[in-house]
C-alpha positions, 0 to 999 in steps of 0.5 A: 526254291526258297528264292522263288517263293520269296519272289512270288510272295513279293510279288503276291504282297505287292501286286497292287498299289495305290498312291494319292497325297495324304493330308500330311504328305507334301505335294511338293516334288521329292529330292531326286538324284536323276533327271526323269526321261519321258517318252513322246511314244504313245496314242496320237492325242491332241492336247484338246483330249477330244476321243476322236483323236485317240488310238484303240488302246487309249480309247478302250482304256478310257471306256473301261474307266468310264463305264466304271465310273458311271455305274458306279461300284463297291470298293471292299465295303464302300458303295461309291455312287456314280461319277463324272467321266474322265477324259483322256490327256496325253501328259498323264499318258507320258507320265504314266508310260515313263514310270512304267518303263522306268520300273521295266528298266529299272525292275522295281515296283513302287510309286517312287523310283530307286532315284526318289522320284514320285508321281507328282515328280513325273507330272511335272517332267510330262508338262501336266503341271508346273508346280503345286499351285497349278495341280488341284489333285492326282493319283496313281494305281500301278499294277504288275502282271501278265494281264490285259487292260480288262484284267489290270483294271479288274485287279484295281477294282478288286482292291479296295484302295485301287477302286476308290482311287478310281472312283475319286470323284474330283479327277477330271483326266486320266491315262493308263500305260504299261511297259512289260508287266508294269501298269500305271494309271495316273488320274489328276485335275488342274487348276483353271 
């Protein structure tokens, strides 16, 4: 019984987690012990990101996030104004899906894998960026639970740090993926 209570406590505490590089955090990759593998499975989207090429799950994810971004919302005690829409990006989807699958297969819940890979590493592995010179900004929300896309977004909106991450006006692209009960949302903007 104690093991069950401890597990539930850990899940409640770690239900949601938001990540973005802080001013003191390097945007360079962490040293990792293994190669990150990415999957080519996902929405049928051309690299030009036109929404007409998205499957229904990707279109729904994009619509839900953009609805909140366009109307603005209150993130904790801070009211955030409406901001621009984001577009879907297949390479961000690959990074999100790879992380969701890794967490599911290796039974952990964190922005950093047991091998030390972080969101920056996943963005490089997916081909979204080449190195820190090509990225303007990025962020990641993760969630764990047996719920659908709408509920995942609602949980992120209910957490001040995740909500602020979702509403950050510097983001231009995003993707959401899940594997089992592991949900990952990745945002980014690259230099032109």
